[in-house]
N, C-alpha and C positions, 0 to 999 in steps of 0.2 A: 597200580594198584595190581595186586598177584592176579584177581578175577578177570581184569582186561587182558593180563598179559596172556593168560590162560585161554582165553576165549578168542584171542587173535589168531592163536596157533590153529584154530580149527580149519580144516580147508573146505568145510560145507557151509555155503554163504545162506543158505535158510535159516541158521540157528541165529535168532535176534536175543541179544542179551536183555534182561529185564531192566527197566528203567526204575530203580527202588531210589526215592530220596531218602537216605539213612539221617541226614541231619534233623529232617522233620519229623521223622519217628522218634529219635532221641530226645528233641526237645520238649516233645509232647508227653514223654515219660513222667512217671511219677516224680514230683518235684523233692521227694525225699532219696531219690535214687536208691531206696532199699535195695541190697541182694539178697534175696530170701536164701534160706540156708539150701545148700544144694543135697542134703540128706534125706530132705523131704520125699515120701512115696506115695504112690497113687493111693495106697490104705490109708494115708492121711488126710486124704479129701474129705474123709467122714468129719472132722472137726469144721470144716469149712461148709459142711451140708450139702454136699454136691458129690454127685457119681463120676465115674470117669467118662460116661457117655456124655454126660452134660457139660463136664469140662473139655471134653473134647469140641463140642458145639461153641463153646466161649473162646476157645484157642482160634477156630476157625472163623470165628467173629471178629475177633482181633484182627486177624488176615485180611478178611475182606476190608475193614477199617483202614488198615494202614498200606497195605499192598495193593489194593483195587480189586475189582471184580469183573470178571467176563460176563457178557450177555447169558451163555447157558451157565445153569447152576450146577449144582453137585448132590450126590446122595452121601450119605454116611453110612458103611455096613460095617460088622464086624468081622474079622478075618479068622475062621474057624481053622483048627488043625495048623497052626503056624508054632513053631516051637519056641520061637523067640520074640520080644516085642519089636514090632515094627508097622510098617503101613504100606501099602499100592495105591497107586492112582490109575484108573483104568478110563482111557478114552473113549473107548466105546461104549459103556454104560454111564460115562460120566460120574463114576464114584471113586470115593475113597473108602479104603479098609484099613481097619486098625486093629491089632492085636498088643493088648495092653495087659501084663501080669500086675498083680497087686503090689509086688515088689520093684516095681519099674519108678527110677527117681522121677519127680515131676519135672524136673530141667530136660531130661532124655523124652520123656513125652513131647514136652513143648517142641523140641528138637523135631520131633518125628512129625508133629502137627504142620509145622512149616515147613518141613521137607516136602511133604505131600503136597501142600497148599502150592508150593512153587511149582511142581510139575503140572499141577492144574493151569498156572497161570503160564506154563511153557508152551503145553500141548493144546493148541488152539485149533486145529484140522488133523484130519486122518492123513494129510501129506507129512505134517510134522510128525504124527505119531509114527509113521512109518519110516522116517528118518531117525526119531529116536530108536526104534526097534534095529535099524540097519547099523548104528553106531553102536549100540549095545551089543549086537553079534560082531562086530569087528575090533572094537577096543576093549569089551568086557565092561563090566558094572561102574568099576574103581575109577575108570579113564573115560567114561561117556562125558562129554562136555554138559549135559544137560543134569548130569549127577553132579558133577563138580559144582554147576551152580547154585543146584539145591542145597547140596552140603555148606557152602560156601555162606548162603545168605541164613540158612537156618542156624548154622553156628553164631553168626553176627547179631542175630535179633533174638535168639532164644531166652537170655536173662531179662532183656527189656519187655518180652511178652510174659515172661512167667511174674514178673514183679507188676506188670499192669493188673493180669488175672488175679494174683492175690490180694493185691490190692482192693480190687473190685469185689471180692469173696469176703473181704474183711470187714467191708463198709456196712 
């Protein structure tokens, strides 16, 4: 698997791969295996009678159920003064911050939610947080193994998560 190959190249032994059972997640997916339209936007959440903050909460709930949860929790905050859609995770205050415009595609929002949740699972201590910062400084954002893993998992699970959330909201 590409992810295993990339993570084995990492010279730092303190990075631990996440143990995600993809087959279990896929088997629990909606039986119809519906792929919702990729052109659905955040502004379309009104049709489901939910706002973007609640959708983010539901997405994080899906992550907890399917990816696990750590002993320490997290808080959700908005990310002011951010010019594009995105998110951040801060180990220092155990918070995830999201900035999402109404024009953001729902599939992209789900990818952001999963990506930040993976950072919550990855960065379990201040020592790992320091390692993340060191890798970020030395390798840059794109080549940081923690970012590679978060992008990989988010890309692999975003459609399953979106299907699950929209099926739940339609019920």
